[in-house]
C-alpha positions in Angstrom: -0.1 0.1 0.0 1.4 3.4 -1.0 1.2 6.5 0.9 -2.0 8.3 0.7 -1.9 11.4 -1.7 -2.7 14.6 0.1 -1.9 17.1 -2.5 -2.0 17.0 -6.3 -0.2 19.4 -9.0 -2.3 20.0 -12.4 -0.1 20.1 -15.5 -2.0 20.7 -18.9 -1.5 20.5 -22.6 -0.8 24.0 -24.0 -3.6 25.8 -25.7 -6.3 22.9 -25.1 -9.6 24.0 -24.1 -10.7 20.2 -23.8 -7.6 20.2 -21.2 -8.9 23.3 -19.7 -12.5 22.2 -19.1 -11.2 18.8 -17.7 -8.7 20.4 -15.3 -11.7 22.6 -14.0 -13.6 19.4 -13.5 -10.9 17.8 -12.1 -10.0 20.5 -9.4 -13.6 20.6 -8.3 -13.5 16.7 -7.6 -10.2 16.6 -5.6 -11.1 19.8 -3.5 -14.1 17.9 -2.4 -12.2 15.2 -1.5 -9.8 17.5 0.8 -7.0 17.4 -1.4 -5.1 20.4 -2.0 -4.5 21.3 -5.5 -1.8 23.4 -7.2 -1.3 24.2 -10.9 1.3 24.8 -13.7 1.5 27.8 -15.6 -0.7 26.5 -18.2 -3.3 25.3 -16.1 -3.4 28.7 -14.4 -5.0 30.3 -17.5 -8.1 28.2 -17.2 -8.3 28.0 -13.3 -8.7 30.7 -10.6 -5.3 29.8 -9.1 -1.7 31.0 -9.0 0.5 29.1 -11.8 4.1 27.7 -10.9 6.9 26.4 -13.0 6.7 22.6 -13.1 10.2 22.2 -11.6 8.6 24.3 -8.3 5.2 22.4 -8.5 7.0 18.8 -8.6 8.6 19.8 -5.1 5.4 20.8 -3.4 3.1 18.1 -4.1 2.4 14.4 -3.5 1.4 14.0 -7.1 1.4 15.4 -10.5 -1.5 14.6 -12.9 -1.0 15.4 -16.4 -3.9 16.2 -18.7 -2.8 15.8 -22.4 -0.9 13.2 -24.6 2.4 11.5 -24.6 3.9 14.9 -25.7 2.7 16.8 -22.7 4.2 14.1 -20.4 7.4 14.2 -22.2 7.4 18.2 -21.1 6.4 17.6 -17.6 9.0 15.0 -17.2 11.6 17.2 -18.9 10.4 20.3 -16.8 10.5 18.6 -13.4 14.2 18.0 -13.6 15.4 15.6 -10.7 11.9 15.4 -8.5 11.0 11.9 -7.3 7.2 12.9 -7.5 5.3 10.3 -9.1 3.2 11.3 -12.6 -0.2 10.3 -13.3 -1.1 10.6 -17.5 -4.8 11.0 -18.2 -4.8 10.6 -22.0 -6.4 13.5 -24.1 -4.1 12.7 -27.2 -4.0 10.0 -29.9 -2.4 6.7 -28.8 -1.1 7.6 -25.2 1.7 4.7 -24.4 2.6 7.2 -21.3 -0.8 8.6 -20.5 -2.4 5.4 -19.9 -5.7 6.3 -18.0 -8.6 7.1 -20.5 -10.9 10.3 -19.4 -13.9 8.0 -18.6 -11.3 6.0 -16.2 -9.6 8.8 -14.3 -12.0 9.2 -11.2 -12.0 5.6 -10.6 -8.3 5.4 -11.0 -7.7 8.7 -8.8 -9.9 7.3 -5.9 -7.7 4.4 -5.5 -4.8 6.4 -5.9 -6.0 8.9 -3.1 -6.4 5.9 -0.8 -3.0 4.6 -1.7 -4.1 1.6 -3.7 -1.7 2.2 -6.5 2.0 1.3 -7.8 4.4 3.0 -9.5 6.8 1.9 -12.2 10.5 3.4 -12.6 11.3 4.6 -16.0 14.8 5.0 -17.1 15.9 8.5 -18.7 19.3 9.0 -20.7 21.9 11.6 -20.0 22.8 13.0 -23.2 25.8 15.3 -23.6 26.9 17.1 -26.9 30.4 18.6 -27.3 32.5 20.3 -29.7 36.4 20.8 -29.9 36.0 19.6 -25.9 33.6 22.2 -25.4 30.1 21.5 -23.8 27.1 22.8 -26.2 24.1 21.3 -24.2 23.3 18.5 -21.8 19.5 17.0 -21.6 17.7 14.1 -19.8 15.8 12.0 -22.4 12.8 10.0 -21.4 11.9 8.6 -24.9 15.2 8.9 -27.0 18.0 10.7 -28.5 18.0 11.1 -32.3 20.8 12.1 -34.6 19.8 12.6 -38.2 21.1 14.2 -41.3 20.0 17.6 -42.1 17.8 18.5 -45.1 20.5 19.2 -47.0 23.0 16.2 -46.3 22.7 13.1 -48.4 24.0 11.0 -45.9 25.7 11.0 -42.2 28.5 8.7 -40.7 28.1 8.0 -37.1 31.2 6.3 -35.5 30.0 4.7 -32.3 32.2 3.5 -29.3 30.5 1.6 -26.4 32.7 2.0 -23.1 35.6 3.4 -25.0 35.8 0.2 -27.5 34.9 0.8 -31.4 31.6 -0.8 -32.3 30.7 0.1 -36.1 30.2 3.3 -38.3 26.6 3.7 -39.2 26.1 5.1 -42.7 22.5 6.1 -43.4 19.9 8.6 -42.3 20.5 8.8 -38.9 20.5 6.6 -35.3 17.7 6.5 -32.5 19.0 5.8 -28.8 16.1 4.7 -27.3 15.0 3.8 -23.4 12.5 1.2 -23.0 9.6 3.9 -22.6 10.6 5.2 -26.0 10.8 1.8 -27.8 7.1 2.1 -28.7 7.8 5.6 -30.4 10.2 6.6 -33.2 12.4 3.6 -32.9 9.4 1.2 -33.3 8.5 2.5 -36.5 12.1 2.0 -37.3 12.0 -1.8 -36.9 13.5 -1.5 -33.3 11.8 -4.1 -30.5 9.5 -3.4 -28.2 10.8 -3.3 -24.6 9.4 -3.7 -21.0 9.3 -0.4 -19.1 11.3 -2.2 -16.3 14.1 -3.4 -18.7 17.7 -2.2 -17.6 18.6 -1.9 -21.1 18.5 0.6 -24.0 18.4 0.2 -27.9 20.3 1.6 -30.7 18.3 1.5 -34.1 19.8 2.7 -37.2 17.7 5.0 -39.6 17.4 3.7 -43.3 21.1 2.2 -43.0 23.3 2.0 -46.1 24.4 -1.5 -45.1 21.6 -3.7 -44.4 23.5 -6.1 -41.8 23.4 -2.9 -39.4 20.6 -3.7 -37.3 19.3 -2.7 -34.0 21.5 -3.5 -30.8 20.2 -3.7 -27.2 22.7 -2.6 -24.7 22.7 -3.0 -20.7 22.4 0.1 -18.8 25.7 0.5 -17.4 26.9 1.3 -21.2 28.5 4.6 -22.4 28.0 5.3 -25.9 30.1 7.9 -27.8 29.0 9.0 -31.2 31.2 10.9 -33.3 29.2 12.7 -36.0 30.4 13.4 -39.8 27.8 14.7 -42.2 28.9 14.3 -45.8 27.5 17.6 -46.4 25.6 20.3 -44.3 24.7 19.6 -40.7 23.1 17.1 -38.5 20.5 17.3 -35.9 20.4 16.1 -32.3 16.9 15.8 -31.1 16.0 14.7 -27.7 12.3 13.4 -27.1 11.2 14.9 -30.3 10.8 18.2 -28.7 14.3 19.9 -28.0 17.9 19.6 -29.5 20.5 21.5 -31.7 22.6 21.5 -34.9 25.4 19.5 -34.9 28.6 20.1 -36.8 31.0 17.4 -38.5 33.3 16.0 -35.7 30.8 16.6 -32.8 30.5 14.3 -30.2 27.3 13.1 -28.3 27.9 10.9 -25.4 24.7 9.0 -24.2 24.6 6.8 -20.7 21.7 6.0 -18.6 20.9 8.5 -15.9 20.5 8.4 -12.2 17.5 10.2 -12.1 14.6 8.2 -13.3 11.0 9.1 -13.6 8.2 7.3 -11.6 4.9 7.0 -13.5 1.7 5.8 -11.5 0.2 2.4 -13.2 -2.8 0.5 -12.7 -1.8 -2.4 -10.7 -5.0 -4.1 -12.2 -3.8 -3.6 -15.8 -0.6 -5.5 -17.2 1.7 -4.0 -19.8 0.4 -6.1 -22.4 -3.2 -5.1 -22.0 -1.9 -1.6 -22.9 0.0 -2.7 -25.8 -3.1 -4.9 -27.2 -5.2 -2.0 -26.7 -2.8 0.7 -28.3 -1.6 -1.3 -31.0 -4.8 -3.2 -31.9 -2.9 -6.4 -31.0 -5.6 -9.4 -31.9 -7.9 -7.5 -33.7 -9.2 -7.8 -37.2 
């Protein structure tokens, strides 16, 4: 039995009237049950409450409820930084692999959560570090993936990969996806990568349109440290983290990726298995 929830932070999908309406209803429901409610800056636009930055909000509440799709959940996970507060996602988007709770299920699920009848799963994040000439360019935490791709003008990129200092291969193609188990149902799935269970202590490398067909996805243990040296054949390359942020890379830049010591904790329904979610979201067994 988990610790009962006494305070909840609401985080919303930006510029979404349905999310705003859902937040009003949910706030009333929570207040009626004696729960203290605080909101992020987006939710404050729809509710009569002061908004807080998500990093500050995460340190003030027992639970974050995210109303939106997987993109909103990824943004919240990035904004909350190192906070261990659990996240519950209510899906107002499309597939919703991260935001697993449907709107019609939210009150039943939250009722159980408020009583402490819930479980959390720890989701690995990747620490992504980019440098140029031994100078740090940027550092990110990735919940889904880090992707290196060719720019619109380049024909192909060469990516020299080392693991724990040992050469592995040089990928020739359109790019490379480095994905956590959480991200294995995102971009890497469409590129032919495997589906990993959320609790797996591994991550996967999936080449994008490799020039050599023998270059296939590789699954590595979480202790691995990747070093990727980037060589576009012309133009630039692009590093994108969780499909939402990133930077332009030049020839010779280096990207280092390793499992972060700062995971994210998601609230899950103890009565629903991961395979239930996959069958529903991917339509397995239908038709």
